[in-house]
C-alpha positions as CSV (number, residue, x, y, z in Angstrom):
1,M,-1.1,-7.6,26.1
2,E,-1.6,-9.5,22.5
3,Q,0.0,-6.1,20.8
4,E,2.4,-7.0,23.6
5,I,2.9,-10.1,21.3
6,I,2.7,-9.2,18.0
7,E,5.8,-6.4,18.4
8,K,7.6,-9.2,19.9
9,I,7.3,-11.2,16.7
10,K,10.7,-11.8,14.4
11,L,9.5,-13.1,11.1
12,T,12.9,-14.5,10.2
13,Q,12.6,-17.3,13.2
14,Y,9.7,-19.4,12.1
15,S,12.1,-20.2,8.4
16,H,14.8,-22.1,8.2
17,G,16.0,-19.9,5.2
18,A,16.0,-16.3,4.3
19,G,14.6,-15.0,1.3
20,C,15.9,-16.0,-2.0
21,G,19.2,-17.9,-0.2
22,C,15.8,-20.1,0.0
23,K,16.7,-21.0,-3.7
24,I,17.6,-24.8,-4.2
25,S,21.1,-24.7,-5.5
26,P,22.0,-24.6,-9.3
27,K,23.3,-28.3,-9.2
28,I,20.4,-29.4,-7.3
29,L,17.7,-27.5,-9.9
30,D,19.6,-29.0,-12.9
31,E,19.2,-31.9,-11.5
32,I,15.0,-31.8,-10.9
33,L,15.0,-30.1,-14.1
34,K,16.3,-33.3,-16.5
35,S,13.3,-34.9,-15.6
36,V,11.4,-32.1,-17.1
37,G,13.4,-31.8,-20.6
38,K,13.6,-28.7,-22.4
39,Q,12.3,-29.5,-25.8
40,N,9.8,-26.9,-27.0
41,T,6.8,-27.9,-28.5
42,F,4.5,-24.4,-28.4
43,Q,5.8,-22.6,-31.2
44,N,4.6,-19.4,-29.9
45,L,6.2,-19.8,-26.0
46,I,9.6,-17.7,-27.7
47,V,11.2,-18.1,-23.9
48,G,11.0,-21.1,-21.9
49,N,13.3,-23.4,-19.3
50,E,15.5,-23.9,-22.1
51,T,18.0,-20.5,-21.3
52,K,17.5,-20.6,-17.5
53,D,15.9,-17.1,-18.0
54,D,14.0,-15.1,-15.9
55,A,10.2,-15.3,-17.4
56,A,8.5,-17.1,-20.1
57,V,7.2,-15.3,-23.0
58,F,4.9,-16.1,-24.9
59,D,3.7,-14.5,-28.4
60,I,0.5,-13.3,-28.9
61,G,0.8,-11.4,-32.0
62,N,0.8,-8.4,-33.8
63,G,4.8,-8.4,-32.1
64,K,3.3,-8.2,-28.6
65,G,4.6,-11.1,-25.9
66,I,2.9,-12.1,-22.6
67,V,5.6,-11.9,-20.2
68,S,4.8,-14.7,-17.1
69,T,6.8,-15.0,-13.7
70,T,6.3,-16.2,-10.3
71,D,8.6,-16.2,-7.5
72,F,8.1,-16.6,-3.4
73,F,10.0,-17.0,-0.3
74,M,10.5,-17.1,3.0
75,P,11.0,-14.0,5.5
76,I,14.2,-11.8,5.0
77,V,13.3,-9.3,7.2
78,D,11.3,-9.9,10.8
79,D,9.1,-6.3,9.1
80,A,5.9,-8.2,8.2
81,T,5.4,-4.9,5.9
82,Q,9.0,-4.9,4.3
83,F,8.8,-8.4,3.9
84,G,5.7,-8.2,1.4
85,K,7.1,-5.1,-0.2
86,I,10.3,-7.2,-0.7
87,A,9.4,-10.5,-1.6
88,S,6.7,-8.2,-4.3
89,V,10.0,-5.9,-5.8
90,N,11.0,-9.8,-6.3
91,A,8.9,-11.6,-8.0
92,I,8.0,-8.0,-10.6
93,S,12.0,-7.8,-11.4
94,D,11.7,-10.3,-13.4
95,V,9.5,-8.8,-15.9
96,Y,11.9,-5.5,-16.0
97,A,14.5,-7.9,-16.5
98,M,13.2,-9.3,-19.7
99,G,12.5,-5.4,-20.8
100,G,9.0,-5.7,-20.4
101,T,6.4,-3.9,-18.3
102,P,4.6,-5.6,-15.9
103,L,0.0,-5.6,-16.1
104,M,-1.4,-7.6,-12.8
105,A,0.0,-10.2,-9.5
106,I,-1.4,-12.5,-7.8
107,A,-0.5,-13.1,-4.6
108,I,1.0,-16.5,-3.4
109,L,0.2,-17.1,0.7
110,G,1.7,-19.5,2.4
111,W,0.8,-18.8,6.5
112,P,1.8,-20.8,9.6
113,I,-2.1,-20.5,10.9
114,D,-1.2,-21.3,14.8
115,K,2.1,-19.2,15.2
116,I,1.7,-15.9,13.8
117,P,-1.7,-14.0,13.9
118,A,-4.0,-13.8,10.7
119,H,-3.4,-10.1,11.2
120,V,0.6,-10.2,10.9
121,A,-0.6,-11.9,7.2
122,G,-2.5,-9.0,6.4
123,E,0.9,-6.7,7.0
124,V,2.2,-8.7,4.8
125,L,-0.5,-8.4,1.9
126,E,0.5,-4.1,2.5
127,G,3.1,-4.2,1.4
128,A,2.6,-6.1,-1.7
129,R,0.3,-3.9,-2.2
130,Q,2.8,-0.9,-1.4
131,A,4.9,-2.5,-4.3
132,C,2.4,-3.1,-6.9
133,A,1.2,0.5,-6.7
134,A,5.0,1.3,-7.2
135,A,4.9,-0.7,-10.2
136,N,1.0,0.3,-11.1
137,I,0.1,-3.0,-11.2
138,P,-3.1,-3.9,-9.1
139,L,-2.7,-6.8,-7.2
140,A,-5.9,-8.9,-8.7
141,G,-6.2,-11.5,-6.3
142,G,-4.2,-14.8,-4.6
143,H,-4.5,-18.2,-3.1
144,S,-3.3,-19.3,0.6
145,I,-2.4,-22.4,2.1
146,D,-1.8,-23.1,6.3
147,C,1.5,-24.0,5.8
148,P,4.7,-24.8,8.7
149,E,6.4,-21.6,7.9
150,P,5.6,-17.9,6.4
151,V,6.0,-17.9,2.7
152,F,5.1,-14.9,0.1
153,G,5.2,-13.9,-3.1
154,L,3.7,-13.5,-6.5
155,A,2.8,-14.3,-9.5
156,V,3.1,-11.4,-12.3
157,S,2.2,-10.8,-15.6
158,G,3.5,-8.5,-18.0
159,L,3.9,-7.4,-21.9
160,I,6.0,-6.6,-23.9
161,D,7.5,-5.2,-27.3
162,L,9.0,-8.4,-28.6
163,D,11.7,-6.3,-30.8
164,Y,12.6,-5.3,-27.0
165,L,12.9,-8.3,-25.7
166,K,15.7,-8.5,-23.6
167,K,17.3,-12.5,-22.8
168,N,20.1,-13.5,-20.5
169,S,21.6,-14.6,-23.6
170,G,22.4,-13.6,-26.8
171,A,25.5,-11.4,-25.9
172,S,28.7,-11.3,-27.7
173,T,32.5,-10.7,-26.8
174,G,33.6,-7.4,-26.0
175,C,30.3,-6.5,-24.5
176,S,30.5,-4.3,-21.1
177,L,28.8,-5.8,-18.3
178,Y,27.2,-3.3,-14.9
179,L,25.5,-4.6,-12.1
180,T,22.8,-1.7,-11.1
181,K,22.7,-2.6,-7.4
182,K,25.3,-3.6,-5.0
183,L,26.2,-6.8,-3.8
184,G,26.0,-8.3,-0.2
185,V,22.5,-8.2,0.8
186,G,23.2,-11.9,1.7
187,I,25.6,-11.3,4.4
188,L,23.4,-8.4,6.0
189,T,20.4,-10.6,6.5
190,T,22.3,-13.3,7.7
191,A,23.1,-11.0,10.6
192,Q,19.6,-10.0,11.3
193,K,19.1,-13.5,11.7
194,K,21.7,-13.9,13.8
195,N,20.7,-11.1,15.9
196,I,24.6,-9.9,15.2
197,L,23.1,-7.2,12.6
198,K,24.1,-3.6,14.4
199,E,21.4,-0.4,14.6
200,E,23.1,1.4,12.2
201,H,23.1,-1.2,10.1
202,Q,19.2,-2.2,9.9
203,N,17.6,-0.3,6.7
204,I,20.9,-1.2,4.3
205,A,19.6,-4.6,2.9
206,P,15.9,-3.6,3.2
207,E,16.2,-0.2,1.4
208,S,18.4,-2.0,-1.3
209,M,16.0,-5.2,-2.1
210,M,13.0,-2.9,-1.8
211,Q,13.9,-0.5,-5.0
212,L,12.1,-1.8,-8.0
213,N,14.1,-2.6,-10.9
214,K,12.0,-0.6,-13.2
215,I,15.0,1.0,-15.2
216,G,14.4,-2.1,-16.9
217,E,11.5,-1.0,-19.0
218,I,13.8,1.8,-20.2
219,F,17.0,-0.5,-21.0
220,G,15.0,-3.4,-23.4
221,K,14.6,-0.2,-25.1
222,L,17.7,0.2,-26.1
223,N,18.9,-1.8,-28.5
224,Y,22.9,-2.3,-27.6
225,I,22.0,-3.9,-24.7
226,E,22.5,-7.7,-25.8
227,A,21.5,-9.4,-22.8
228,M,19.9,-8.8,-19.1
229,T,19.0,-10.9,-16.3
230,D,18.7,-9.7,-12.1
231,V,21.0,-11.1,-10.3
232,T,19.4,-12.8,-7.0
233,G,19.6,-16.2,-5.6
234,F,22.7,-17.8,-7.3
235,G,24.4,-14.7,-6.9
236,L,26.3,-12.8,-8.9
237,L,28.5,-15.1,-10.4
238,G,25.5,-18.0,-10.8
239,H,23.8,-15.6,-12.6
240,L,26.9,-14.4,-14.9
241,T,27.5,-17.9,-15.5
242,E,24.2,-18.4,-17.0
243,M,24.6,-15.2,-19.2
244,C,27.9,-16.5,-20.3
245,E,26.8,-20.5,-21.2
246,G,23.8,-19.2,-22.8
247,S,26.3,-16.6,-25.0
248,N,28.3,-19.4,-25.8
249,V,31.4,-16.7,-24.4
250,S,33.8,-15.8,-21.2
251,A,33.8,-13.3,-19.0
252,E,36.8,-11.1,-17.6
253,I,35.8,-9.4,-14.2
254,N,37.5,-7.1,-11.7
255,F,36.5,-7.5,-8.5
256,D,37.6,-4.2,-7.4
257,L,35.0,-2.9,-9.9
258,I,32.3,-4.4,-8.6
259,P,29.4,-2.0,-6.8
260,T,29.0,-3.7,-3.0
261,I,27.4,-2.3,0.2
262,D,30.5,-0.9,2.2
263,K,33.6,-3.2,2.5
264,N,34.1,-2.4,6.0
265,I,30.5,-3.4,6.7
266,L,30.4,-6.7,5.3
267,N,33.9,-7.3,5.9
268,Y,32.7,-6.5,10.2
269,Y,30.1,-9.3,9.7
270,L,32.0,-12.0,7.6
271,E,34.8,-11.6,10.2
272,L,31.4,-12.5,12.6
273,K,31.1,-15.5,10.0
274,S,28.3,-14.0,9.1
275,V,28.0,-16.1,5.7
276,P,24.6,-17.5,4.6
277,G,24.2,-21.1,3.8
278,G,23.1,-20.2,0.4
279,T,26.8,-19.2,-0.5
280,V,28.0,-22.5,0.0
281,R,26.0,-24.2,-2.0
282,N,26.5,-21.7,-4.9
283,F,29.9,-22.3,-5.2
284,N,30.0,-25.7,-5.1
285,S,27.2,-25.3,-7.8
286,Y,29.5,-23.8,-10.6
287,G,32.9,-23.1,-8.0
288,E,34.3,-25.3,-10.7
289,K,34.0,-22.5,-13.8
290,I,35.6,-20.0,-11.8
291,S,39.0,-18.7,-11.9
292,G,40.7,-16.2,-9.7
293,L,38.7,-16.9,-6.7
294,N,40.0,-16.3,-3.1
295,E,37.9,-16.5,0.0
296,Y,36.3,-13.7,0.7
297,S,35.9,-13.3,-2.7
298,K,33.6,-15.9,-2.4
299,N,31.8,-14.8,-0.2
300,I,30.8,-11.6,-1.7
301,L,30.3,-12.9,-5.4
302,C,28.7,-15.7,-4.4
303,D,26.4,-14.0,-1.8
304,P,22.3,-15.3,-2.6
305,Q,21.1,-11.6,-3.3
306,T,17.5,-11.1,-2.5
307,S,15.7,-8.5,-4.7
308,G,19.2,-8.0,-6.3
309,G,20.0,-5.4,-8.8
310,L,19.7,-6.5,-12.8
311,L,22.8,-7.2,-14.6
312,V,23.7,-5.7,-17.6
313,A,25.8,-6.5,-21.0
314,V,26.0,-3.5,-23.2
315,K,27.6,-3.4,-26.6
316,N,31.5,-2.5,-27.3
317,G,31.2,1.3,-28.3
318,F,27.8,2.0,-26.1
319,E,29.6,2.5,-22.6
320,G,29.0,6.2,-22.7
321,D,25.7,5.8,-23.5
322,F,24.3,3.6,-21.5
323,E,26.1,5.6,-18.7
324,K,24.6,8.9,-19.9
325,I,20.9,7.0,-19.6
326,C,21.6,5.7,-16.2
327,A,22.8,9.2,-14.6
328,Q,19.2,10.6,-16.0
329,H,17.3,8.3,-14.1
330,E,19.9,8.8,-11.1
331,L,21.6,5.3,-11.1
332,E,25.4,5.8,-11.0
333,V,27.0,2.7,-13.5
334,K,30.1,1.7,-13.6
335,S,31.6,-1.5,-15.5
336,F,33.2,-4.1,-14.0
337,G,34.0,-6.5,-17.0
338,K,33.8,-8.1,-20.0
339,L,32.6,-10.9,-21.6
340,I,35.4,-12.4,-23.4
341,S,36.0,-15.6,-26.5
342,K,34.9,-18.3,-24.7
343,D,37.7,-19.6,-22.5
344,K,38.2,-23.1,-20.5
345,F,36.6,-21.3,-17.2
346,V,33.4,-19.7,-17.8
347,I,34.7,-16.4,-15.4
348,I,37.3,-15.2,-14.6
349,V,38.2,-12.8,-11.9
350,K,40.9,-10.7,-11.7
């Protein structure tokens, strides 16, 4: 009987949001951080919250730095092991997005012990262990609390050669833009939460979200990559906006060249109104900075991604070299736009 009950548990039904779609909107987050202040008085803290980067970086001498980050959210899938793996891959990605190498992780667990059996939380931790093993790091400990909704994530420490540090700022005009994973995860996970996701589409989003951005370690060593970040809850346009504003440039992008999950699949669910609430919050936060959006492209480009791909700015003239290295690692990429001189709009969608 207990096994029957466990099998019927759908983790997404225990949370008001899903994955990185739970993130506080960029506009509200800016308001929150105003009270914190951005002035860094620690000389060795070389990346703090000034540029909205993926992780903090602390100079420990001899050209090395410690990368430190944390990320956690509520269930994005119903399967507990997959949830733990996705949340962990997503957190580890912040280290890769800086060009670093992860060293170890600490788990963050909130669990409604009166609603969901404790052993299901154990399955979440097993997913985390699998993700950490794939990244070749230990899951070294953690902290747990009794919580009204299930929450899971990691605090991750990494190491970086400061010569290879990649920020989301520092890109220049002429850089070509690349994205290493397809957009549309938020649309499919919302369909799952609404119980309208077709069986043949069940694995598309989880397979993408469980894929490590380990290639970020390799990208970090490429001097012609001028800026890098991972695309998560703010959508492609949100994270590209941060890159542009941090680099004092604008971007011109071609919607048709942006990698997405099969558009026939996405269109089917968009017609069923499978649009995450985070999409609207994202657009309301930065929509006035974008030119050329229509309702359809907005639903794709503002779609909150969970454990999304790396957004990479490659110096003009090195596109062939970059694409060759990606191909060597079985990653097919194509440039979808360029950075241009600062315009009245941050991003122009063609």
